[in-house]
MMTF fields as JSON, N, C-alpha, C and O atoms, coordinates in Angstrom:
{
  "mmtfVersion": "1.0.0",
  "mmtfProducer": "UNKNOWN",
  "numBonds": 411,
  "numAtoms": 412,
  "numGroups": 103,
  "numChains": 1,
  "numModels": 1,
  "chainsPerModel": [1],
  "groupsPerChain": [103],
  "chainIdList": ["A"],
  "bondAtomList": [4, 2, 8, 6, 12, 10, 16, 14, 20, 18, 24, 22, 28, 26, 32, 30, 36, 34, 40, 38, 44, 42, 48, 46, 52, 50, 56, 54, 60, 58, 64, 62, 68, 66, 72, 70, 76, 74, 80, 78, 84, 82, 88, 86, 92, 90, 96, 94, 100, 98, 104, 102, 108, 106, 112, 110, 116, 114, 120, 118, 124, 122, 128, 126, 132, 130, 136, 134, 140, 138, 144, 142, 148, 146, 152, 150, 156, 154, 160, 158, 164, 162, 168, 166, 172, 170, 176, 174, 180, 178, 184, 182, 188, 186, 192, 190, 196, 194, 200, 198, 204, 202, 208, 206, 212, 210, 216, 214, 220, 218, 224, 222, 228, 226, 232, 230, 236, 234, 240, 238, 244, 242, 248, 246, 252, 250, 256, 254, 260, 258, 264, 262, 268, 266, 272, 270, 276, 274, 280, 278, 284, 282, 288, 286, 292, 290, 296, 294, 300, 298, 304, 302, 308, 306, 312, 310, 316, 314, 320, 318, 324, 322, 328, 326, 332, 330, 336, 334, 340, 338, 344, 342, 348, 346, 352, 350, 356, 354, 360, 358, 364, 362, 368, 366, 372, 370, 376, 374, 380, 378, 384, 382, 388, 386, 392, 390, 396, 394, 400, 398, 404, 402, 408, 406],
  "bondOrderList": [1, 1, 1, 1, 1, 1, 1, 1, 1, 1, 1, 1, 1, 1, 1, 1, 1, 1, 1, 1, 1, 1, 1, 1, 1, 1, 1, 1, 1, 1, 1, 1, 1, 1, 1, 1, 1, 1, 1, 1, 1, 1, 1, 1, 1, 1, 1, 1, 1, 1, 1, 1, 1, 1, 1, 1, 1, 1, 1, 1, 1, 1, 1, 1, 1, 1, 1, 1, 1, 1, 1, 1, 1, 1, 1, 1, 1, 1, 1, 1, 1, 1, 1, 1, 1, 1, 1, 1, 1, 1, 1, 1, 1, 1, 1, 1, 1, 1, 1, 1, 1, 1],
  "groupList": [{"groupName": "MET", "atomNameList": ["N", "CA", "C", "O"], "elementList": ["N", "C", "C", "O"], "formalChargeList": [0, 0, 0, 0], "bondAtomList": [1, 0, 2, 1, 3, 2], "bondOrderList": [1, 1, 2], "singleLetterCode": "M", "chemCompType": "L-PEPTIDE LINKING"}, {"groupName": "ASP", "atomNameList": ["N", "CA", "C", "O"], "elementList": ["N", "C", "C", "O"], "formalChargeList": [0, 0, 0, 0], "bondAtomList": [1, 0, 2, 1, 3, 2], "bondOrderList": [1, 1, 2], "singleLetterCode": "D", "chemCompType": "L-PEPTIDE LINKING"}, {"groupName": "VAL", "atomNameList": ["N", "CA", "C", "O"], "elementList": ["N", "C", "C", "O"], "formalChargeList": [0, 0, 0, 0], "bondAtomList": [1, 0, 2, 1, 3, 2], "bondOrderList": [1, 1, 2], "singleLetterCode": "V", "chemCompType": "L-PEPTIDE LINKING"}, {"groupName": "LEU", "atomNameList": ["N", "CA", "C", "O"], "elementList": ["N", "C", "C", "O"], "formalChargeList": [0, 0, 0, 0], "bondAtomList": [1, 0, 2, 1, 3, 2], "bondOrderList": [1, 1, 2], "singleLetterCode": "L", "chemCompType": "L-PEPTIDE LINKING"}, {"groupName": "ARG", "atomNameList": ["N", "CA", "C", "O"], "elementList": ["N", "C", "C", "O"], "formalChargeList": [0, 0, 0, 0], "bondAtomList": [1, 0, 2, 1, 3, 2], "bondOrderList": [1, 1, 2], "singleLetterCode": "R", "chemCompType": "L-PEPTIDE LINKING"}, {"groupName": "ILE", "atomNameList": ["N", "CA", "C", "O"], "elementList": ["N", "C", "C", "O"], "formalChargeList": [0, 0, 0, 0], "bondAtomList": [1, 0, 2, 1, 3, 2], "bondOrderList": [1, 1, 2], "singleLetterCode": "I", "chemCompType": "L-PEPTIDE LINKING"}, {"groupName": "LYS", "atomNameList": ["N", "CA", "C", "O"], "elementList": ["N", "C", "C", "O"], "formalChargeList": [0, 0, 0, 0], "bondAtomList": [1, 0, 2, 1, 3, 2], "bondOrderList": [1, 1, 2], "singleLetterCode": "K", "chemCompType": "L-PEPTIDE LINKING"}, {"groupName": "GLY", "atomNameList": ["N", "CA", "C", "O"], "elementList": ["N", "C", "C", "O"], "formalChargeList": [0, 0, 0, 0], "bondAtomList": [1, 0, 2, 1, 3, 2], "bondOrderList": [1, 1, 2], "singleLetterCode": "G", "chemCompType": "PEPTIDE LINKING"}, {"groupName": "ALA", "atomNameList": ["N", "CA", "C", "O"], "elementList": ["N", "C", "C", "O"], "formalChargeList": [0, 0, 0, 0], "bondAtomList": [1, 0, 2, 1, 3, 2], "bondOrderList": [1, 1, 2], "singleLetterCode": "A", "chemCompType": "L-PEPTIDE LINKING"}, {"groupName": "PHE", "atomNameList": ["N", "CA", "C", "O"], "elementList": ["N", "C", "C", "O"], "formalChargeList": [0, 0, 0, 0], "bondAtomList": [1, 0, 2, 1, 3, 2], "bondOrderList": [1, 1, 2], "singleLetterCode": "F", "chemCompType": "L-PEPTIDE LINKING"}, {"groupName": "THR", "atomNameList": ["N", "CA", "C", "O"], "elementList": ["N", "C", "C", "O"], "formalChargeList": [0, 0, 0, 0], "bondAtomList": [1, 0, 2, 1, 3, 2], "bondOrderList": [1, 1, 2], "singleLetterCode": "T", "chemCompType": "L-PEPTIDE LINKING"}, {"groupName": "GLU", "atomNameList": ["N", "CA", "C", "O"], "elementList": ["N", "C", "C", "O"], "formalChargeList": [0, 0, 0, 0], "bondAtomList": [1, 0, 2, 1, 3, 2], "bondOrderList": [1, 1, 2], "singleLetterCode": "E", "chemCompType": "L-PEPTIDE LINKING"}, {"groupName": "PRO", "atomNameList": ["N", "CA", "C", "O"], "elementList": ["N", "C", "C", "O"], "formalChargeList": [0, 0, 0, 0], "bondAtomList": [1, 0, 2, 1, 3, 2], "bondOrderList": [1, 1, 2], "singleLetterCode": "P", "chemCompType": "L-PEPTIDE LINKING"}, {"groupName": "SER", "atomNameList": ["N", "CA", "C", "O"], "elementList": ["N", "C", "C", "O"], "formalChargeList": [0, 0, 0, 0], "bondAtomList": [1, 0, 2, 1, 3, 2], "bondOrderList": [1, 1, 2], "singleLetterCode": "S", "chemCompType": "L-PEPTIDE LINKING"}, {"groupName": "HIS", "atomNameList": ["N", "CA", "C", "O"], "elementList": ["N", "C", "C", "O"], "formalChargeList": [0, 0, 0, 0], "bondAtomList": [1, 0, 2, 1, 3, 2], "bondOrderList": [1, 1, 2], "singleLetterCode": "H", "chemCompType": "L-PEPTIDE LINKING"}, {"groupName": "TYR", "atomNameList": ["N", "CA", "C", "O"], "elementList": ["N", "C", "C", "O"], "formalChargeList": [0, 0, 0, 0], "bondAtomList": [1, 0, 2, 1, 3, 2], "bondOrderList": [1, 1, 2], "singleLetterCode": "Y", "chemCompType": "L-PEPTIDE LINKING"}, {"groupName": "GLN", "atomNameList": ["N", "CA", "C", "O"], "elementList": ["N", "C", "C", "O"], "formalChargeList": [0, 0, 0, 0], "bondAtomList": [1, 0, 2, 1, 3, 2], "bondOrderList": [1, 1, 2], "singleLetterCode": "Q", "chemCompType": "L-PEPTIDE LINKING"}],
  "groupTypeList": [0, 1, 2, 3, 2, 4, 5, 6, 4, 3, 2, 2, 4, 7, 8, 2, 4, 9, 10, 11, 6, 8, 4, 10, 11, 3, 1, 8, 11, 7, 3, 11, 12, 11, 1, 8, 3, 11, 8, 5, 3, 13, 8, 12, 7, 5, 14, 6, 13, 3, 4, 13, 4, 13, 10, 4, 4, 3, 8, 4, 4, 11, 10, 3, 15, 2, 5, 2, 7, 2, 13, 9, 4, 7, 5, 12, 5, 15, 10, 6, 7, 2, 5, 4, 6, 11, 16, 7, 4, 1, 2, 3, 15, 5, 3, 2, 13, 13, 6, 4, 13, 3, 12],
  "groupIdList": [1, 2, 3, 4, 5, 6, 7, 8, 9, 10, 11, 12, 13, 14, 15, 16, 17, 18, 19, 20, 21, 22, 23, 24, 25, 26, 27, 28, 29, 30, 31, 32, 33, 34, 35, 36, 37, 38, 39, 40, 41, 42, 43, 44, 45, 46, 47, 48, 49, 50, 51, 52, 53, 54, 55, 56, 57, 58, 59, 60, 61, 62, 63, 64, 65, 66, 67, 68, 69, 70, 71, 72, 73, 74, 75, 76, 77, 78, 79, 80, 81, 82, 83, 84, 85, 86, 87, 88, 89, 90, 91, 92, 93, 94, 95, 96, 97, 98, 99, 100, 101, 102, 103],
  "secStructList": [7, 7, 2, 2, 2, 2, 2, 2, 2, 2, 2, 2, 2, 6, 7, 3, 3, 3, 7, 2, 2, 2, 2, 2, 2, 2, 2, 2, 2, 6, 7, 7, 2, 2, 2, 2, 2, 2, 2, 2, 2, 2, 7, 1, 1, 3, 3, 3, 3, 3, 3, 7, 7, 7, 6, 6, 7, 1, 1, 1, 1, 7, 3, 3, 3, 3, 3, 3, 3, 3, 7, 6, 6, 1, 7, 3, 3, 3, 3, 3, 3, 3, 3, 3, 3, 3, 6, 6, 3, 3, 3, 3, 3, 3, 3, 3, 3, 3, 3, 7, 7, 7, 7],
  "xCoordList": [142.389, 143.374, 144.695, 144.715, 145.77, 147.106, 147.29, 146.88, 147.896, 148.089, 148.952, 148.66, 150.009, 150.89, 150.151, 150.314, 149.367, 148.553, 147.584, 147.413, 146.951, 146.062, 146.79, 146.252, 147.983, 148.791, 149.181, 149.095, 149.625, 150.019, 148.843, 149.009, 147.662, 146.454, 146.145, 145.721, 146.351, 146.116, 147.08, 146.698, 148.346, 149.322, 148.914, 148.972, 148.517, 148.098, 146.902, 146.823, 145.991, 144.783, 145.072, 144.246, 146.269, 146.584, 145.999, 145.911, 145.603, 145.039, 146.144, 146.222, 146.983, 148.17, 148.316, 148.099, 148.691, 148.945, 150.329, 150.62, 151.128, 152.478, 152.338, 151.766, 152.868, 152.942, 154.01, 154.861, 153.967, 155.002, 156.392, 157.382, 156.452, 157.729, 158.257, 159.446, 157.402, 157.875, 158.37, 159.363, 157.681, 158.109, 159.466, 160.328, 159.645, 160.923, 162.067, 163.166, 161.806, 162.811, 163.178, 164.35, 162.16, 162.424, 163.292, 164.271, 162.905, 163.676, 165.114, 166.027, 165.339, 166.677, 167.58, 168.804, 166.943, 167.642, 167.746, 168.404, 167.093, 167.075, 166.157, 166.422, 165.113, 164.155, 162.815, 162.465, 162.067, 160.741, 159.717, 160.04, 158.479, 157.487, 157.303, 156.99, 157.498, 157.349, 158.35, 158.074, 159.559, 160.563, 160.074, 160.296, 159.386, 158.867, 157.746, 157.639, 156.916, 155.781, 156.319, 155.799, 157.361, 157.971, 158.578, 158.497, 159.18, 159.774, 158.698, 158.91, 157.545, 156.457, 155.964, 155.728, 155.822, 155.33, 156.336, 155.94, 157.585, 158.608, 158.906, 159.595, 158.407, 158.698, 158.206, 157.072, 159.029, 158.618, 157.729, 157.05, 157.757, 156.964, 156.976, 157.666, 156.215, 156.215, 157.362, 157.418, 158.274, 159.443, 158.989, 159.456, 158.067, 157.519, 156.24, 156.024, 155.429, 154.254, 154.41, 154.88, 154.003, 154.13, 152.8, 152.022, 152.576, 151.434, 151.879, 152.878, 151.13, 151.529, 151.422, 150.453, 152.467, 152.491, 152.28, 152.333, 152.049, 151.887, 150.624, 149.58, 150.712, 149.516, 148.67, 147.562, 149.186, 148.409, 147.598, 146.909, 147.648, 146.921, 145.409, 144.932, 144.692, 143.27, 142.442, 141.458, 142.868, 142.139, 142.802, 143.981, 141.991, 142.51, 143.673, 144.668, 143.57, 144.627, 144.983, 144.215, 146.102, 146.532, 147.836, 148.767, 147.903, 149.071, 149.946, 149.467, 151.193, 152.196, 152.934, 153.441, 152.988, 153.664, 155.016, 155.106, 156.053, 157.387, 157.632, 157.534, 157.952, 158.133, 159.506, 159.83, 160.278, 161.62, 161.544, 161.268, 161.797, 161.799, 162.832, 163.57, 162.884, 163.868, 163.067, 162.178, 163.43, 162.815, 163.25, 164.175, 162.586, 162.919, 164.324, 164.911, 164.847, 166.234, 167.267, 168.46, 166.78, 167.692, 168.036, 168.983, 167.292, 167.558, 166.769, 165.542, 167.443, 166.69, 165.981, 166.599, 164.749, 163.947, 163.156, 162.54, 163.192, 162.529, 161.329, 161.456, 160.136, 158.923, 158.073, 157.95, 157.473, 156.507, 155.134, 155.066, 154.112, 152.773, 151.674, 151.87, 150.495, 149.302, 148.179, 148.169, 147.241, 146.021, 144.93, 144.594, 144.368, 143.305, 142.118, 142.242, 140.993, 139.792, 139.705, 139.971, 139.331, 139.112, 137.832, 137.799, 136.831, 135.513, 135.048, 134.519, 135.239, 134.762, 135.604, 135.246, 136.731, 137.593, 139.0, 139.448, 139.657, 141.016, 141.988, 141.908, 142.924, 144.028, 145.31, 145.299, 146.38, 147.666, 148.33, 148.579, 148.633, 149.329, 150.775, 151.072, 151.673, 153.102, 153.642, 153.644, 154.114, 154.549, 156.061, 156.523, 156.822, 158.285, 158.74, 158.269, 159.652, 160.231, 161.627, 161.848, 162.58, 163.962, 164.831, 164.525, 165.889, 166.886, 167.474, 167.654, 167.778, 168.31, 169.369, 169.144, 170.491, 171.549, 171.199, 170.862, 171.276, 171.04, 172.358, 173.353, 172.382, 173.617, 174.134, 175.181],
  "yCoordList": [166.863, 167.242, 167.544, 168.104, 167.184, 167.428, 168.975, 169.709, 169.459, 170.871, 171.52, 172.626, 170.828, 171.443, 171.569, 172.576, 170.615, 170.743, 171.908, 172.666, 172.046, 173.182, 174.52, 175.458, 174.627, 175.832, 176.114, 177.254, 175.06, 175.281, 175.714, 176.532, 175.19, 175.593, 177.057, 177.795, 177.48, 178.896, 179.825, 180.889, 179.361, 180.096, 180.181, 181.25, 179.062, 179.031, 179.928, 180.578, 179.958, 180.812, 182.283, 183.148, 182.559, 183.924, 184.413, 185.616, 183.472, 183.798, 183.882, 183.073, 184.852, 185.04, 186.502, 187.389, 186.758, 188.092, 188.096, 187.223, 189.043, 189.183, 190.286, 191.347, 190.005, 191.036, 192.037, 191.753, 193.189, 194.191, 193.666, 193.94, 192.911, 192.33, 191.381, 191.422, 190.52, 189.601, 190.344, 189.944, 191.424, 192.231, 192.899, 192.989, 193.347, 193.986, 192.973, 193.285, 191.778, 190.727, 190.329, 190.156, 190.194, 189.878, 190.955, 190.658, 192.243, 193.345, 193.337, 193.59, 193.054, 193.031, 191.94, 192.064, 190.878, 189.767, 189.932, 189.137, 190.969, 191.181, 190.156, 189.731, 189.791, 188.813, 189.452, 190.467, 188.879, 189.3, 188.397, 187.269, 188.899, 187.991, 186.729, 185.684, 186.81, 185.601, 184.528, 183.34, 184.953, 183.98, 183.15, 181.941, 183.819, 183.09, 182.153, 181.033, 182.622, 181.77, 180.558, 179.45, 180.782, 179.68, 178.67, 177.468, 179.123, 178.233, 177.369, 176.186, 177.992, 177.222, 176.144, 174.997, 176.519, 175.565, 174.415, 173.289, 174.699, 173.64, 172.814, 171.797, 173.233, 172.538, 171.121, 170.867, 170.184, 168.776, 168.43, 167.404, 169.323, 169.064, 170.292, 171.28, 170.192, 171.219, 170.887, 169.777, 171.808, 171.623, 171.334, 170.384, 172.18, 171.93, 172.803, 173.765, 172.428, 173.144, 173.56, 172.796, 174.797, 175.311, 175.952, 176.435, 175.941, 176.696, 178.152, 178.451, 179.036, 180.482, 181.009, 180.784, 181.72, 182.399, 183.898, 184.634, 184.352, 185.768, 186.303, 185.652, 187.456, 188.099, 188.735, 189.206, 188.748, 189.331, 188.278, 188.614, 187.034, 185.998, 186.286, 186.848, 185.905, 186.155, 185.048, 185.302, 183.815, 182.687, 182.28, 182.534, 181.64, 181.231, 180.284, 180.41, 179.32, 178.366, 178.499, 178.1, 179.037, 179.248, 178.481, 178.574, 177.714, 176.932, 177.693, 178.221, 177.75, 178.426, 177.32, 176.374, 177.453, 176.451, 176.969, 178.085, 176.174, 176.564, 175.715, 174.489, 176.394, 175.734, 176.169, 177.356, 175.2, 175.488, 174.928, 173.75, 175.815, 175.413, 176.221, 177.007, 176.023, 176.694, 177.42, 176.858, 178.683, 179.477, 178.94, 178.135, 179.386, 178.947, 179.43, 178.942, 180.38, 180.878, 180.105, 180.406, 179.08, 178.252, 178.779, 178.307, 179.729, 180.334, 179.626, 179.571, 179.067, 178.432, 179.517, 180.526, 179.331, 180.327, 179.648, 178.6, 180.272, 179.839, 180.721, 181.945, 180.11, 180.899, 180.389, 179.18, 181.324, 180.982, 181.629, 182.766, 180.882, 181.439, 180.74, 179.673, 181.379, 180.803, 180.906, 181.755, 180.004, 180.017, 180.693, 180.244, 181.78, 182.518, 182.666, 182.484, 182.987, 183.246, 184.732, 185.587, 185.031, 186.394, 186.379, 185.785, 186.995, 187.003, 185.598, 185.3, 184.716, 183.328, 182.386, 181.217, 182.858, 182.006, 181.933, 182.857, 180.813, 180.619, 181.5, 181.647, 182.093, 182.926, 182.533, 182.326, 182.429, 182.194, 183.49, 184.29, 183.746, 184.979, 184.562, 183.728, 185.172, 184.949, 185.95, 187.147, 185.481, 186.381, 186.613, 187.705, 185.631, 185.742, 185.032, 183.947, 185.674, 185.055, 185.539, 186.737, 184.646, 185.082, 183.992, 182.8, 184.45, 183.523, 182.719, 183.208, 181.497, 180.612, 179.738, 179.18, 179.615, 178.696, 177.321, 177.141, 176.361, 174.986, 174.277, 174.619, 173.276, 172.575, 171.801, 171.158],
  "zCoordList": [86.6, 85.578, 86.27, 87.366, 85.645, 86.136, 86.257, 85.357, 87.347, 87.6, 86.518, 86.062, 86.114, 85.093, 83.778, 83.089, 83.409, 82.192, 82.288, 81.334, 83.446, 83.698, 83.582, 82.993, 84.12, 84.012, 82.601, 82.142, 81.877, 80.464, 79.618, 78.713, 79.886, 79.16, 79.463, 78.573, 80.695, 80.997, 80.203, 79.716, 80.105, 79.348, 77.831, 77.222, 77.274, 75.891, 75.62, 74.578, 76.55, 76.434, 76.684, 76.395, 77.231, 77.556, 78.859, 79.106, 79.687, 81.005, 82.025, 82.949, 81.851, 82.682, 83.063, 82.238, 84.332, 84.79, 85.489, 86.306, 85.171, 85.822, 86.897, 86.647, 88.074, 89.091, 88.702, 87.859, 89.306, 89.03, 89.426, 88.747, 90.531, 90.95, 89.894, 89.577, 89.337, 88.315, 87.073, 86.464, 86.698, 85.523, 85.837, 84.962, 87.033, 87.407, 87.37, 86.912, 87.846, 87.848, 86.387, 86.054, 85.554, 84.125, 83.481, 82.796, 83.72, 83.161, 83.65, 82.864, 84.923, 85.489, 84.876, 84.862, 84.375, 83.774, 82.256, 81.585, 81.717, 80.267, 79.562, 78.438, 80.237, 79.727, 79.429, 80.031, 78.518, 78.162, 78.882, 79.255, 79.076, 79.631, 78.861, 79.431, 77.535, 76.694, 77.026, 76.863, 77.508, 77.913, 79.071, 79.12, 80.032, 81.172, 80.759, 81.259, 79.846, 79.369, 78.591, 78.717, 77.791, 77.061, 77.995, 77.742, 79.061, 80.04, 80.734, 81.0, 81.018, 81.63, 80.619, 80.998, 79.388, 78.392, 78.174, 77.872, 78.323, 78.101, 79.371, 79.294, 80.497, 81.756, 81.742, 81.336, 82.177, 82.211, 83.434, 83.454, 84.453, 85.635, 86.554, 86.304, 87.585, 88.651, 89.572, 90.102, 89.782, 90.632, 92.085, 92.714, 92.598, 93.926, 94.088, 93.353, 95.06, 95.431, 96.876, 97.719, 97.145, 98.511, 98.951, 98.128, 100.227, 100.755, 100.891, 101.544, 100.272, 100.317, 101.72, 102.445, 102.065, 103.427, 103.266, 104.252, 102.08, 101.832, 102.5, 102.466, 103.093, 103.693, 102.568, 102.822, 101.345, 100.227, 99.495, 98.532, 99.902, 99.191, 99.279, 100.265, 98.267, 98.227, 98.868, 99.563, 98.615, 99.227, 100.534, 100.78, 101.351, 102.672, 102.521, 103.235, 101.589, 101.344, 99.854, 98.98, 99.606, 98.235, 97.996, 98.796, 96.882, 96.554, 95.592, 94.588, 95.886, 95.083, 94.323, 94.925, 92.977, 92.146, 91.664, 91.152, 91.822, 91.369, 90.125, 90.158, 89.037, 87.739, 87.203, 87.169, 86.798, 86.199, 84.765, 84.536, 83.847, 82.431, 81.684, 82.277, 80.365, 79.503, 78.405, 77.765, 78.228, 77.132, 75.779, 75.682, 74.763, 73.384, 73.0, 72.034, 73.754, 73.524, 74.305, 74.264, 75.034, 75.831, 77.213, 77.841, 77.677, 79.01, 80.072, 79.987, 81.093, 82.193, 83.024, 83.364, 83.339, 84.038, 85.162, 84.967, 86.34, 87.552, 87.718, 87.756, 87.82, 87.951, 89.078, 89.278, 89.835, 90.883, 90.499, 90.032, 90.713, 90.384, 91.152, 91.735, 91.138, 91.732, 90.718, 89.826, 90.901, 90.081, 90.885, 91.981, 90.346, 91.065, 90.135, 88.923, 90.687, 89.968, 89.625, 90.469, 88.381, 87.95, 87.123, 86.046, 87.591, 86.928, 86.673, 85.601, 87.654, 87.562, 86.743, 86.6, 86.19, 85.39, 86.03, 86.709, 85.785, 86.298, 85.548, 84.329, 86.31, 85.765, 86.476, 87.689, 85.773, 86.373, 86.709, 85.807, 87.961, 88.371, 88.609, 89.464, 87.821, 87.953, 88.899, 88.611, 90.056, 91.142, 91.088, 91.417, 90.688, 90.669, 89.388, 89.048, 88.711, 87.504, 87.315, 87.139, 87.347, 87.197, 86.558, 86.6, 85.987, 85.417, 86.509, 87.624, 86.218, 87.266, 86.624, 85.551, 87.249, 86.743, 87.242, 88.412, 86.367, 86.711, 86.917, 86.278, 87.815, 88.064, 86.85, 86.928]
}
């Protein structure tokens, strides 16, 4: 299954967790968590995939997905997240989410 489709299905199911950092960034930009979720749902593709270098990662090899989309209010939003297992089910953890100006 395409990774973006998998991520969008997690959003639709509500299988999403925001880190405190992501919530702080959304608040600083005057955005709601729903804005970030809408941007993910509207994204045409994954901007890029990176191997996580965080010492806090849970899996040995964790892929970080960068998604750029637009909220239903027309706000471009840049989001980074990983798919992790929680009680045997996939969950999208949003690590970074902030407004981004597009060229």
